[in-house]
One Martini backbone bead per residue (centre of mass of N, CA, C, O) as a GRO file, in nm:
protein
  540
    1MET     BB    1   3.739  -7.111 -10.991
    2TYR     BB    2   3.607  -6.847 -10.882
    3THR     BB    3   3.372  -6.987 -10.745
    4THR     BB    4   3.536  -7.145 -10.539
    5LYS     BB    5   3.660  -6.900 -10.392
    6ILE     BB    6   3.399  -6.765 -10.301
    7LYS     BB    7   3.301  -7.007 -10.132
    8GLN     BB    8   3.548  -7.008  -9.942
    9TYR     BB    9   3.492  -6.687  -9.830
   10LEU     BB   10   3.194  -6.659  -9.740
   11PRO     BB   11   3.194  -6.714  -9.426
   12ILE     BB   12   3.383  -6.476  -9.354
   13PHE     BB   13   3.214  -6.250  -9.481
   14ALA     BB   14   2.960  -6.300  -9.306
   15ALA     BB   15   3.086  -6.254  -9.030
   16PHE     BB   16   3.172  -5.959  -9.081
   17LEU     BB   17   2.885  -5.851  -9.140
   18VAL     BB   18   2.760  -5.916  -8.864
   19GLN     BB   19   2.953  -5.746  -8.690
   20ALA     BB   20   2.891  -5.474  -8.825
   21LEU     BB   21   2.589  -5.473  -8.754
   22LEU     BB   22   2.619  -5.492  -8.449
   23TYR     BB   23   2.785  -5.232  -8.411
   24SER     BB   24   2.580  -5.043  -8.537
   25CYS     BB   25   2.350  -5.105  -8.338
   26ALA     BB   26   2.504  -5.033  -8.080
   27SER     BB   27   2.564  -4.733  -8.146
   28VAL     BB   28   2.259  -4.646  -8.180
   29GLY     BB   29   2.114  -4.808  -7.912
   30TYR     BB   30   2.199  -4.649  -7.679
   31PRO     BB   31   2.089  -4.534  -7.390
   32THR     BB   32   2.034  -4.191  -7.256
   33GLY     BB   33   1.771  -4.136  -7.046
   34GLY     BB   34   1.697  -3.871  -7.121
   35GLU     BB   35   1.545  -3.609  -7.006
   36VAL     BB   36   1.524  -3.406  -6.751
   37ASP     BB   37   1.302  -3.364  -6.503
   38LYS     BB   38   1.135  -3.022  -6.457
   39ILE     BB   39   0.845  -3.103  -6.373
   40PRO     BB   40   0.606  -3.048  -6.171
   41PRO     BB   41   0.352  -3.125  -6.009
   42LYS     BB   42  -0.002  -3.183  -6.093
   43PRO     BB   43  -0.311  -3.098  -6.029
   44VAL     BB   44  -0.627  -3.297  -6.108
   45ALA     BB   45  -0.778  -3.333  -5.816
   46PHE     BB   46  -1.064  -3.268  -5.592
   47GLU     BB   47  -1.160  -3.386  -5.247
   48PRO     BB   48  -1.314  -3.168  -5.239
   49LYS     BB   49  -1.358  -2.913  -5.414
   50ASN     BB   50  -1.238  -2.632  -5.501
   51GLU     BB   51  -1.412  -2.377  -5.358
   52SER     BB   52  -1.602  -2.468  -5.149
   53ARG     BB   53  -1.920  -2.486  -5.013
   54ASP     BB   54  -2.055  -2.606  -4.739
   55PHE     BB   55  -1.839  -2.737  -4.562
   56VAL     BB   56  -1.808  -3.092  -4.394
   57ALA     BB   57  -1.550  -3.225  -4.408
   58ASP     BB   58  -1.254  -3.434  -4.278
   59LYS     BB   59  -1.149  -3.480  -4.578
   60ILE     BB   60  -0.869  -3.441  -4.811
   61LEU     BB   61  -0.810  -3.475  -5.174
   62ILE     BB   62  -0.503  -3.452  -5.371
   63GLN     BB   63  -0.443  -3.496  -5.702
   64PHE     BB   64  -0.184  -3.624  -5.913
   65ASP     BB   65   0.024  -3.696  -6.207
   66GLU     BB   66   0.220  -3.810  -5.974
   67TYR     BB   67   0.448  -3.908  -5.774
   68ILE     BB   68   0.498  -3.811  -5.426
   69GLN     BB   69   0.621  -3.566  -5.187
   70LEU     BB   70   0.690  -3.443  -4.854
   71LYS     BB   71   0.824  -3.118  -4.745
   72ASP     BB   72   0.833  -2.938  -4.476
   73VAL     BB   73   0.539  -2.897  -4.350
   74ASP     BB   74   0.562  -2.690  -4.111
   75ASN     BB   75   0.671  -2.454  -4.323
   76GLN     BB   76   0.506  -2.522  -4.619
   77VAL     BB   77   0.232  -2.530  -4.449
   78ILE     BB   78  -0.050  -2.311  -4.452
   79ILE     BB   79  -0.302  -2.230  -4.205
   80SER     BB   80  -0.609  -2.038  -4.271
   81PRO     BB   81  -0.706  -2.059  -4.007
   82PRO     BB   82  -0.588  -2.184  -3.733
   83PHE     BB   83  -0.553  -2.471  -3.554
   84GLU     BB   84  -0.548  -2.640  -3.263
   85ASN     BB   85  -0.537  -2.904  -3.433
   86LYS     BB   86  -0.330  -3.060  -3.625
   87PRO     BB   87  -0.331  -3.172  -3.919
   88GLU     BB   88  -0.317  -3.450  -4.125
   89ILE     BB   89  -0.036  -3.490  -4.358
   90VAL     BB   90  -0.035  -3.715  -4.639
   91VAL     BB   91   0.070  -3.975  -4.845
   92LYS     BB   92  -0.124  -4.123  -5.136
   93GLY     BB   93   0.072  -4.176  -5.364
   94LYS     BB   94  -0.076  -3.927  -5.580
   95ALA     BB   95  -0.159  -3.808  -5.290
   96VAL     BB   96  -0.310  -3.573  -5.067
   97GLN     BB   97  -0.393  -3.609  -4.718
   98ILE     BB   98  -0.646  -3.446  -4.517
   99SER     BB   99  -0.692  -3.445  -4.159
  100ILE     BB  100  -0.943  -3.321  -3.962
  101LYS     BB  101  -0.955  -3.244  -3.596
  102ASP     BB  102  -1.156  -3.015  -3.608
  103THR     BB  103  -1.398  -2.782  -3.559
  104LEU     BB  104  -1.562  -2.599  -3.770
  105LYS     BB  105  -1.631  -2.290  -3.850
  106PRO     BB  106  -1.869  -2.084  -3.920
  107ASN     BB  107  -1.854  -1.890  -4.186
  108THR     BB  108  -1.561  -1.995  -4.305
  109THR     BB  109  -1.246  -1.934  -4.449
  110TYR     BB  110  -1.017  -2.173  -4.578
  111LEU     BB  111  -0.648  -2.207  -4.599
  112PHE     BB  112  -0.424  -2.401  -4.805
  113GLN     BB  113  -0.069  -2.362  -4.818
  114PHE     BB  114   0.156  -2.477  -5.069
  115LYS     BB  115   0.460  -2.406  -5.128
  116ASN     BB  116   0.726  -2.653  -5.122
  117ALA     BB  117   0.605  -2.945  -5.035
  118VAL     BB  118   0.561  -3.049  -5.330
  119VAL     BB  119   0.718  -3.338  -5.473
  120ASP     BB  120   0.869  -3.536  -5.671
  121ASN     BB  121   0.995  -3.867  -5.662
  122ASN     BB  122   1.267  -3.819  -5.839
  123GLU     BB  123   1.376  -3.496  -5.875
  124GLY     BB  124   1.234  -3.280  -5.671
  125ASN     BB  125   1.012  -3.115  -5.785
  126ALA     BB  126   0.854  -2.815  -5.707
  127LEU     BB  127   0.558  -2.685  -5.601
  128SER     BB  128   0.539  -2.350  -5.544
  129SER     BB  129   0.204  -2.338  -5.558
  130LEU     BB  130  -0.087  -2.414  -5.341
  131ASP     BB  131  -0.443  -2.376  -5.325
  132TYR     BB  132  -0.677  -2.458  -5.064
  133VAL     BB  133  -1.030  -2.378  -5.064
  134PHE     BB  134  -1.292  -2.305  -4.816
  135SER     BB  135  -1.643  -2.298  -4.708
  136THR     BB  136  -1.888  -2.314  -4.443
  137GLY     BB  137  -2.039  -2.135  -4.627
  138LYS     BB  138  -2.177  -1.939  -4.903
  139ILE     BB  139  -1.906  -1.771  -4.873
  140LEU     BB  140  -1.611  -1.653  -5.040
  141ASP     BB  141  -1.361  -1.502  -4.941
  142SER     BB  142  -1.167  -1.203  -5.119
  143LEU     BB  143  -0.963  -1.062  -4.948
  144SER     BB  144  -0.659  -0.845  -4.914
  145LEU     BB  145  -0.303  -0.857  -4.812
  146GLN     BB  146   0.014  -0.674  -4.839
  147GLY     BB  147   0.384  -0.723  -4.797
  148VAL     BB  148   0.677  -0.651  -4.583
  149VAL     BB  149   0.971  -0.793  -4.418
  150VAL     BB  150   1.220  -0.636  -4.214
  151ASP     BB  151   1.500  -0.542  -4.082
  152ALA     BB  152   1.546  -0.267  -3.877
  153LEU     BB  153   1.862  -0.230  -3.948
  154THR     BB  154   1.930  -0.367  -4.245
  155LEU     BB  155   1.668  -0.408  -4.441
  156LYS     BB  156   1.638  -0.704  -4.469
  157PRO     BB  157   1.488  -0.972  -4.550
  158GLU     BB  158   1.230  -1.178  -4.396
  159GLU     BB  159   1.236  -1.511  -4.381
  160ASN     BB  160   1.000  -1.714  -4.255
  161ILE     BB  161   0.781  -1.519  -4.130
  162ASN     BB  162   0.526  -1.448  -3.939
  163VAL     BB  163   0.190  -1.338  -4.020
  164LEU     BB  164  -0.053  -1.165  -3.819
  165LEU     BB  165  -0.411  -1.170  -3.743
  166TYR     BB  166  -0.635  -0.951  -3.561
  167ASN     BB  167  -0.895  -0.845  -3.402
  168ALA     BB  168  -0.934  -0.515  -3.320
  169ALA     BB  169  -1.172  -0.507  -3.112
  170ASP     BB  170  -1.011  -0.746  -2.912
  171PHE     BB  171  -0.736  -0.595  -2.884
  172THR     BB  172  -0.434  -0.647  -2.705
  173ASP     BB  173  -0.114  -0.667  -2.609
  174SER     BB  174  -0.161  -0.974  -2.488
  175THR     BB  175  -0.272  -1.138  -2.730
  176VAL     BB  176   0.006  -1.251  -2.847
  177ALA     BB  177   0.050  -1.432  -2.572
  178LYS     BB  178  -0.250  -1.596  -2.564
  179TYR     BB  179  -0.327  -1.593  -2.879
  180LYS     BB  180  -0.430  -1.684  -3.170
  181PRO     BB  181  -0.481  -1.614  -3.478
  182VAL     BB  182  -0.710  -1.562  -3.745
  183TYR     BB  183  -0.453  -1.516  -3.928
  184LEU     BB  184  -0.208  -1.670  -4.168
  185THR     BB  185   0.138  -1.616  -4.271
  186LYS     BB  186   0.429  -1.601  -4.496
  187THR     BB  187   0.739  -1.540  -4.596
  188ASP     BB  188   0.964  -1.500  -4.834
  189LYS     BB  189   1.274  -1.435  -4.964
  190LYS     BB  190   1.171  -1.118  -4.991
  191GLY     BB  191   0.959  -1.074  -4.741
  192GLU     BB  192   0.693  -1.150  -4.865
  193PHE     BB  193   0.330  -1.101  -4.839
  194LYS     BB  194  -0.007  -1.276  -4.851
  195PHE     BB  195  -0.339  -1.222  -4.808
  196LYS     BB  196  -0.616  -1.448  -4.844
  197TYR     BB  197  -0.945  -1.484  -4.793
  198LEU     BB  198  -1.076  -1.239  -4.653
  199THR     BB  199  -1.260  -1.076  -4.429
  200GLN     BB  200  -1.428  -0.825  -4.335
  201GLY     BB  201  -1.225  -0.576  -4.155
  202SER     BB  202  -1.035  -0.515  -3.853
  203TYR     BB  203  -0.672  -0.522  -3.810
  204LYS     BB  204  -0.401  -0.665  -3.646
  205MET     BB  205  -0.045  -0.652  -3.709
  206ILE     BB  206   0.197  -0.926  -3.698
  207ALA     BB  207   0.540  -1.015  -3.665
  208LEU     BB  208   0.691  -1.357  -3.623
  209LYS     BB  209   0.961  -1.541  -3.486
  210ASP     BB  210   0.852  -1.868  -3.437
  211ASN     BB  211   1.048  -2.082  -3.275
  212ASP     BB  212   0.813  -2.262  -3.105
  213LYS     BB  213   0.535  -2.283  -3.266
  214SER     BB  214   0.284  -2.120  -3.096
  215LEU     BB  215   0.163  -1.838  -3.201
  216THR     BB  216   0.327  -1.683  -2.969
  217TYR     BB  217   0.448  -1.418  -2.749
  218ASN     BB  218   0.708  -1.568  -2.514
  219ASN     BB  219   0.993  -1.452  -2.647
  220PRO     BB  220   1.239  -1.208  -2.660
  221ALA     BB  221   1.414  -1.362  -2.894
  222GLU     BB  222   1.184  -1.293  -3.071
  223LYS     BB  223   1.094  -1.159  -3.345
  224ILE     BB  224   0.931  -0.832  -3.396
  225ALA     BB  225   0.632  -0.682  -3.549
  226PHE     BB  226   0.439  -0.366  -3.579
  227MET     BB  227   0.121  -0.206  -3.586
  228VAL     BB  228  -0.055   0.051  -3.464
  229ASP     BB  229  -0.249   0.035  -3.683
  230ALA     BB  230  -0.508  -0.059  -3.846
  231VAL     BB  231  -0.633  -0.292  -4.091
  232GLU     BB  232  -0.776  -0.323  -4.431
  233PRO     BB  233  -0.899  -0.511  -4.658
  234ILE     BB  234  -0.895  -0.588  -5.011
  235TYR     BB  235  -0.969  -0.588  -5.350
  236ILE     BB  236  -0.789  -0.794  -5.586
  237CYS     BB  237  -0.820  -0.851  -5.921
  238ASP     BB  238  -0.500  -0.848  -5.985
  239SER     BB  239  -0.151  -0.847  -6.024
  240ALA     BB  240  -0.170  -0.537  -6.153
  241SER     BB  241  -0.249  -0.410  -5.910
  242ILE     BB  242  -0.246  -0.115  -5.724
  243VAL     BB  243  -0.077  -0.154  -5.408
  244ASP     BB  244  -0.024  -0.104  -5.097
  245THR     BB  245   0.267  -0.160  -4.904
  246ILE     BB  246   0.345  -0.320  -4.625
  247GLU     BB  247   0.578  -0.230  -4.359
  248LEU     BB  248   0.786  -0.440  -4.158
  249LYS     BB  249   0.991  -0.408  -3.854
  250ALA     BB  250   1.219  -0.620  -3.721
  251PHE     BB  251   1.285  -0.716  -3.372
  252GLU     BB  252   1.494  -0.752  -3.080
  253GLN     BB  253   1.405  -0.709  -2.770
  254ASN     BB  254   1.503  -0.538  -2.463
  255VAL     BB  255   1.360  -0.715  -2.165
  256LEU     BB  256   1.576  -0.767  -1.971
  257GLN     BB  257   1.685  -0.856  -1.672
  258GLN     BB  258   1.905  -0.791  -1.442
  259ARG     BB  259   2.191  -1.017  -1.450
  260ILE     BB  260   2.383  -1.288  -1.386
  261THR     BB  261   2.490  -1.523  -1.641
  262ASN     BB  262   2.813  -1.542  -1.571
  263SER     BB  263   3.076  -1.733  -1.382
  264ASN     BB  264   3.444  -1.748  -1.385
  265LEU     BB  265   3.742  -1.926  -1.307
  266LYS     BB  266   3.986  -1.942  -1.534
  267LYS     BB  267   4.208  -1.883  -1.317
  268ALA     BB  268   4.421  -1.810  -1.092
  269GLY     BB  269   4.265  -1.498  -0.997
  270TYR     BB  270   4.067  -1.519  -1.264
  271ALA     BB  271   3.764  -1.342  -1.357
  272VAL     BB  272   3.439  -1.384  -1.528
  273ILE     BB  273   3.161  -1.147  -1.575
  274THR     BB  274   2.821  -1.164  -1.678
  275THR     BB  275   2.548  -0.971  -1.823
  276SER     BB  276   2.232  -0.893  -1.957
  277CYS     BB  277   2.314  -0.595  -1.894
  278PRO     BB  278   2.429  -0.304  -1.860
  279MET     BB  279   2.638  -0.139  -1.660
  280GLN     BB  280   2.696   0.156  -1.455
  281ASN     BB  281   2.856   0.100  -1.141
  282PRO     BB  282   3.068  -0.114  -1.066
  283MET     BB  283   3.129  -0.336  -0.771
  284VAL     BB  284   3.421  -0.517  -0.649
  285THR     BB  285   3.470  -0.754  -0.380
  286SER     BB  286   3.725  -0.899  -0.142
  287GLU     BB  287   3.806  -1.060   0.125
  288GLY     BB  288   4.151  -1.021   0.162
  289ASN     BB  289   4.144  -0.888  -0.148
  290ASP     BB  290   4.280  -0.737  -0.404
  291LEU     BB  291   4.150  -0.563  -0.694
  292ILE     BB  292   4.115  -0.590  -1.054
  293VAL     BB  293   3.889  -0.394  -1.262
  294TYR     BB  294   3.729  -0.467  -1.583
  295THR     BB  295   3.539  -0.303  -1.837
  296ASN     BB  296   3.386  -0.327  -2.109
  297LYS     BB  297   3.248  -0.147  -2.367
  298THR     BB  298   2.940  -0.271  -2.303
  299SER     BB  299   2.909  -0.327  -1.982
  300ASP     BB  300   2.875  -0.683  -1.962
  301THR     BB  301   3.187  -0.720  -1.857
  302LEU     BB  302   3.400  -0.871  -1.611
  303HIS     BB  303   3.740  -0.826  -1.508
  304VAL     BB  304   3.909  -1.024  -1.253
  305TRP     BB  305   4.184  -0.955  -1.028
  306ALA     BB  306   4.373  -1.113  -0.795
  307LYS     BB  307   4.660  -1.046  -0.618
  308LYS     BB  308   4.582  -1.323  -0.490
  309ALA     BB  309   4.631  -1.620  -0.592
  310ALA     BB  310   4.349  -1.852  -0.654
  311ASP     BB  311   4.119  -2.141  -0.673
  312SER     BB  312   3.947  -1.938  -0.492
  313LEU     BB  313   3.654  -1.706  -0.493
  314SER     BB  314   3.510  -1.424  -0.319
  315LEU     BB  315   3.235  -1.222  -0.442
  316ILE     BB  316   3.115  -0.882  -0.455
  317VAL     BB  317   2.833  -0.763  -0.653
  318LEU     BB  318   2.768  -0.423  -0.758
  319ASP     BB  319   2.475  -0.243  -0.903
  320SER     BB  320   2.243   0.000  -1.010
  321SER     BB  321   2.097  -0.202  -1.226
  322GLY     BB  322   2.046  -0.476  -1.014
  323ILE     BB  323   2.308  -0.572  -0.847
  324SER     BB  324   2.331  -0.836  -0.573
  325ASP     BB  325   2.615  -1.044  -0.528
  326THR     BB  326   2.742  -1.365  -0.429
  327LEU     BB  327   3.052  -1.522  -0.522
  328LYS     BB  328   3.160  -1.868  -0.560
  329LEU     BB  329   3.477  -1.956  -0.689
  330ARG     BB  330   3.616  -2.216  -0.904
  331ASN     BB  331   3.902  -2.397  -1.032
  332PHE     BB  332   3.856  -2.683  -1.263
  333ALA     BB  333   4.071  -2.643  -1.458
  334LYS     BB  334   4.311  -2.753  -1.645
  335GLN     BB  335   4.626  -2.726  -1.702
  336LYS     BB  336   4.819  -2.603  -1.934
  337SER     BB  337   5.091  -2.714  -2.117
  338ARG     BB  338   5.121  -2.457  -2.242
  339LYS     BB  339   5.258  -2.157  -2.276
  340GLU     BB  340   5.163  -1.851  -2.168
  341PRO     BB  341   5.115  -1.554  -2.289
  342PHE     BB  342   5.173  -1.217  -2.159
  343LEU     BB  343   5.177  -1.091  -2.457
  344LYS     BB  344   5.050  -0.851  -2.704
  345THR     BB  345   5.016  -0.711  -3.032
  346ASN     BB  346   4.926  -0.485  -3.315
  347ILE     BB  347   5.146  -0.598  -3.490
  348LYS     BB  348   5.223  -0.593  -3.835
  349SER     BB  349   5.368  -0.605  -4.136
  350THR     BB  350   5.144  -0.386  -4.172
  351PHE     BB  351   5.113  -0.037  -4.070
  352PRO     BB  352   4.938   0.219  -3.971
  353TYR     BB  353   5.041   0.548  -3.966
  354TYR     BB  354   4.800   0.651  -3.749
  355ASP     BB  355   4.874   0.455  -3.542
  356THR     BB  356   4.919   0.270  -3.231
  357ILE     BB  357   5.128   0.105  -3.043
  358ARG     BB  358   5.021  -0.203  -2.880
  359VAL     BB  359   5.020  -0.350  -2.548
  360SER     BB  360   4.899  -0.660  -2.422
  361PHE     BB  361   4.798  -0.808  -2.111
  362THR     BB  362   4.707  -1.087  -1.938
  363ASN     BB  363   4.828  -0.943  -1.691
  364PRO     BB  364   4.881  -0.730  -1.470
  365VAL     BB  365   5.104  -0.485  -1.393
  366ASP     BB  366   5.331  -0.424  -1.129
  367SER     BB  367   5.627  -0.386  -1.269
  368VAL     BB  368   5.940  -0.211  -1.358
  369ILE     BB  369   6.273  -0.234  -1.367
  370ASP     BB  370   6.327  -0.068  -1.658
  371SER     BB  371   6.175   0.209  -1.796
  372GLU     BB  372   6.408   0.291  -2.018
  373LYS     BB  373   6.412  -0.046  -2.119
  374MET     BB  374   6.144  -0.173  -2.266
  375MET     BB  375   6.225  -0.070  -2.567
  376TYR     BB  376   6.361  -0.161  -2.882
  377VAL     BB  377   6.468   0.037  -3.171
  378LYS     BB  378   6.473  -0.025  -3.531
  379THR     BB  379   6.621   0.121  -3.813
  380ALA     BB  380   6.785   0.206  -4.102
  381THR     BB  381   6.950   0.454  -3.916
  382ASP     BB  382   6.856   0.345  -3.623
  383SER     BB  383   6.893   0.306  -3.250
  384PHE     BB  384   6.668   0.262  -2.956
  385TYR     BB  385   6.517   0.358  -2.666
  386THR     BB  386   6.187   0.299  -2.518
  387HIS     BB  387   5.882   0.371  -2.372
  388LEU     BB  388   5.587   0.293  -2.188
  389VAL     BB  389   5.235   0.364  -2.174
  390PHE     BB  390   5.009   0.325  -1.924
  391ASP     BB  391   4.731   0.236  -1.804
  392SER     BB  392   4.545   0.229  -1.512
  393LEU     BB  393   4.547  -0.109  -1.513
  394LYS     BB  394   4.790  -0.240  -1.663
  395LEU     BB  395   4.691  -0.382  -1.963
  396ASN     BB  396   4.812  -0.137  -2.127
  397ALA     BB  397   5.043  -0.021  -2.385
  398PHE     BB  398   5.223   0.263  -2.530
  399VAL     BB  399   5.381   0.413  -2.792
  400SER     BB  400   5.546   0.742  -2.780
  401LEU     BB  401   5.627   0.729  -3.071
  402LYS     BB  402   5.705   0.889  -3.367
  403LEU     BB  403   5.605   0.783  -3.672
  404ILE     BB  404   5.719   0.707  -4.003
  405PRO     BB  405   5.623   0.703  -4.298
  406ASP     BB  406   5.756   0.470  -4.504
  407SER     BB  407   5.869   0.275  -4.268
  408SER     BB  408   6.097   0.068  -4.093
  409TYR     BB  409   6.054  -0.171  -3.813
  410GLN     BB  410   6.199  -0.275  -3.490
  411PHE     BB  411   6.059  -0.451  -3.210
  412ILE     BB  412   6.189  -0.478  -2.864
  413ILE     BB  413   6.095  -0.663  -2.591
  414ILE     BB  414   6.225  -0.681  -2.291
  415GLY     BB  415   6.328  -0.922  -2.097
  416LYS     BB  416   6.265  -0.942  -1.752
  417ASN     BB  417   6.115  -0.641  -1.696
  418ILE     BB  418   5.824  -0.742  -1.663
  419VAL     BB  419   5.597  -0.746  -1.383
  420TYR     BB  420   5.356  -0.934  -1.249
  421ILE     BB  421   5.123  -0.992  -0.998
  422TYR     BB  422   5.246  -1.311  -0.988
  423GLY     BB  423   5.576  -1.276  -1.075
  424ASN     BB  424   5.591  -1.269  -1.365
  425THR     BB  425   5.774  -1.281  -1.676
  426ASN     BB  426   5.893  -1.184  -1.978
  427ASP     BB  427   5.980  -1.235  -2.286
  428THR     BB  428   6.132  -1.185  -2.567
  429VAL     BB  429   6.013  -0.953  -2.824
  430VAL     BB  430   5.997  -0.973  -3.191
  431GLN     BB  431   5.903  -0.705  -3.430
  432LYS     BB  432   5.795  -0.636  -3.764
  433THR     BB  433   5.749  -0.331  -3.972
  434LYS     BB  434   5.546  -0.144  -4.219
  435LEU     BB  435   5.475   0.166  -4.298
  436ASN     BB  436   5.245   0.352  -4.422
  437SER     BB  437   5.029   0.587  -4.599
  438ALA     BB  438   4.797   0.813  -4.706
  439LYS     BB  439   4.800   0.698  -5.010
  440ASP     BB  440   4.662   0.411  -4.909
  441TYR     BB  441   4.411   0.594  -4.884
  442GLY     BB  442   4.079   0.718  -4.825
  443THR     BB  443   3.796   0.953  -4.881
  444ILE     BB  444   3.478   1.035  -4.724
  445LYS     BB  445   3.223   1.270  -4.823
  446ILE     BB  446   2.929   1.383  -4.640
  447THR     BB  447   2.614   1.516  -4.716
  448VAL     BB  448   2.363   1.588  -4.487
  449VAL     BB  449   2.001   1.531  -4.527
  450ALA     BB  450   1.770   1.594  -4.287
  451PRO     BB  451   1.439   1.576  -4.168
  452ASP     BB  452   1.554   1.629  -3.863
  453LYS     BB  453   1.726   1.903  -3.722
  454THR     BB  454   1.708   1.811  -3.401
  455LEU     BB  455   1.857   1.553  -3.464
  456PRO     BB  456   2.067   1.305  -3.414
  457TYR     BB  457   2.313   1.132  -3.619
  458ILE     BB  458   2.436   0.816  -3.719
  459LEU     BB  459   2.725   0.781  -3.908
  460GLN     BB  460   2.804   0.501  -4.124
  461VAL     BB  461   3.068   0.274  -4.216
  462LEU     BB  462   3.046  -0.005  -4.437
  463ASN     BB  463   3.143  -0.295  -4.524
  464GLU     BB  464   3.096  -0.587  -4.708
  465LYS     BB  465   3.015  -0.735  -4.416
  466GLY     BB  466   2.865  -0.497  -4.232
  467ALA     BB  467   3.084  -0.349  -4.085
  468VAL     BB  468   3.194  -0.109  -3.869
  469VAL     BB  469   3.462   0.136  -3.940
  470SER     BB  470   3.288   0.409  -3.906
  471GLU     BB  471   3.180   0.694  -3.688
  472LYS     BB  472   2.931   0.969  -3.658
  473VAL     BB  473   2.795   1.252  -3.516
  474VAL     BB  474   2.514   1.424  -3.667
  475GLY     BB  475   2.355   1.643  -3.880
  476ASN     BB  476   2.361   1.903  -4.106
  477ASP     BB  477   2.643   1.779  -4.254
  478VAL     BB  478   2.988   1.760  -4.315
  479VAL     BB  479   3.147   1.445  -4.355
  480GLU     BB  480   3.469   1.295  -4.262
  481PHE     BB  481   3.638   0.999  -4.387
  482THR     BB  482   3.939   0.870  -4.299
  483ASN     BB  483   4.148   0.613  -4.353
  484LEU     BB  484   4.043   0.429  -4.592
  485ALA     BB  485   4.031   0.144  -4.729
  486PRO     BB  486   4.018  -0.015  -4.997
  487GLY     BB  487   3.675  -0.034  -5.121
  488LYS     BB  488   3.349  -0.127  -5.027
  489TYR     BB  489   3.073   0.099  -4.938
  490THR     BB  490   2.834   0.174  -4.683
  491ILE     BB  491   2.575   0.406  -4.593
  492ARG     BB  492   2.462   0.488  -4.257
  493ALA     BB  493   2.165   0.605  -4.081
  494ILE     BB  494   2.075   0.714  -3.744
  495ALA     BB  495   1.804   0.794  -3.547
  496ASP     BB  496   1.883   0.948  -3.236
  497ASP     BB  497   1.635   0.996  -3.025
  498ASN     BB  498   1.807   0.960  -2.729
  499ALA     BB  499   2.115   1.036  -2.752
  500ASN     BB  500   2.318   0.752  -2.701
  501GLY     BB  501   2.499   0.654  -2.964
  502LYS     BB  502   2.273   0.435  -3.056
  503TRP     BB  503   2.097   0.168  -3.156
  504ASP     BB  504   1.740   0.112  -3.103
  505ALA     BB  505   1.521  -0.098  -3.028
  506GLY     BB  506   1.221  -0.193  -2.980
  507ASN     BB  507   0.890  -0.197  -2.795
  508TYR     BB  508   0.605  -0.357  -2.773
  509TRP     BB  509   0.489  -0.294  -2.477
  510LYS     BB  510   0.545   0.036  -2.548
  511SER     BB  511   0.506   0.112  -2.849
  512ILE     BB  512   0.809   0.096  -2.978
  513GLN     BB  513   0.999   0.177  -3.226
  514SER     BB  514   1.254   0.167  -3.404
  515GLU     BB  515   1.508   0.323  -3.505
  516LYS     BB  516   1.581   0.487  -3.773
  517VAL     BB  517   1.692   0.376  -4.103
  518TYR     BB  518   1.951   0.465  -4.343
  519TYR     BB  519   2.036   0.417  -4.695
  520MET     BB  520   2.244   0.436  -4.931
  521PRO     BB  521   2.166   0.342  -5.263
  522LYS     BB  522   2.484   0.323  -5.293
  523THR     BB  523   2.792   0.205  -5.370
  524LEU     BB  524   3.123   0.266  -5.256
  525GLU     BB  525   3.428   0.300  -5.446
  526LEU     BB  526   3.749   0.280  -5.308
  527ARG     BB  527   4.065   0.429  -5.349
  528SER     BB  528   4.370   0.508  -5.354
  529ASN     BB  529   4.401   0.842  -5.314
  530TRP     BB  530   4.092   0.911  -5.260
  531ASP     BB  531   3.794   1.110  -5.323
  532ILE     BB  532   3.457   1.113  -5.191
  533GLU     BB  533   3.151   1.282  -5.292
  534GLU     BB  534   2.835   1.303  -5.109
  535THR     BB  535   2.479   1.296  -5.101
  536PHE     BB  536   2.259   1.240  -4.807
  537GLU     BB  537   1.926   1.165  -4.824
  538LEU     BB  538   1.688   1.117  -4.570
  539VAL     BB  539   1.492   0.858  -4.695
  540GLU     BB  540   1.232   0.603  -4.711
   0.00000   0.00000   0.00000
């Protein structure tokens, strides 16, 4: 009886057992894909061999242990000395093939530096550095030079900038514009560079942001750095060797000739003129039309309003900096459908207690109908009219009212009261604000210890974005910067060699380096109602 029942349920039991085994196998056997490959390609063979002497080949083959790709060859493969005709560098399966198009110089060591150009075919892992070197003579040169390139003003590293060496014996200032260097390398992310496999000699060193990849300096917009003295390479036995590091400070020099770079009639009667260099004493005239002319803070832009609005304007522009031009301007722009605001203010929801309320006008003001009722002011306890004080061009006006800290105000600019030069009038403008007080700000006091007591120094306070928020001209002084908002600040000093109140970049053609810049080594964190006192010793 029991045997019969067991036989009856045996097929069901077997089916259940098979399903269980299948599920078990499936759970254990799912492929995981394995660990992500993080290993870069590895060179396994060179033909001709690396560090060959008496080299005569025109093709080089570098074999790797896996399939590879080449990335950004123009920037990531550096050849020194550079060739006149660029070699062809291509991938052949698991190998890089280099085809040399030039005749090799005798008794010369050549270096191919692969920075991050070689990556594996699957994960893109880059081989961070690979040198292939050979000599056409019996000696492999082994001397080195190393250094760093930084921006002359910010002192931040200059990445991917060319560093060039020229033979000092036949070097002149124009060499960098006419000839390619005898040796070449590039900086890394830290701005650092290293020349390897140099022959003994005396060299002139230049750093160049070679935008057009010509290996020559023929564009003033390209950053350049230079050393006045020649340098000589040395033998560095290992990475632990203590070696002096050369520092190059790169700048974009201002060698532009003065000229008008742009001129437009923005709208009927209003023109904007820009120049390549600051103007000294500009004069703008127009036959049969009186003009209002405003020069911006940097003296390289003119804003011109003709009192008689017109869609065409003929202007004569003169300046002692080298401008003598006649401009014929037309307004081809379509009229905007939206109504243009005639004024704006610097009023915000919270307003600095020490600042002055300013009103700026789109067009110069011609007249005011009622000067005693230009602005209406409301406070928590009072309301009254006040007037505005105009600048000489009537483009800005200021509130002459003494404002009380920690107080709320409502300012109402009365409509139809201000008349502009083209007969337009303003609408009523209402703005509210709350003044803060001195306790919302902090103060930084700096004692400056300068290396040259005869020079003026420009001391600047920079915010976290690197923008100048305050500056003063100092000597060996105690300087106080007040009304600074809470935040983190950096202190910078500029040796103002020519006492013109600004930082000046260098000039390669006149062998003038940029004015020296010093940074306080620590960041200052300022809080509300705080004073910070620091000593800033100006050392390089």
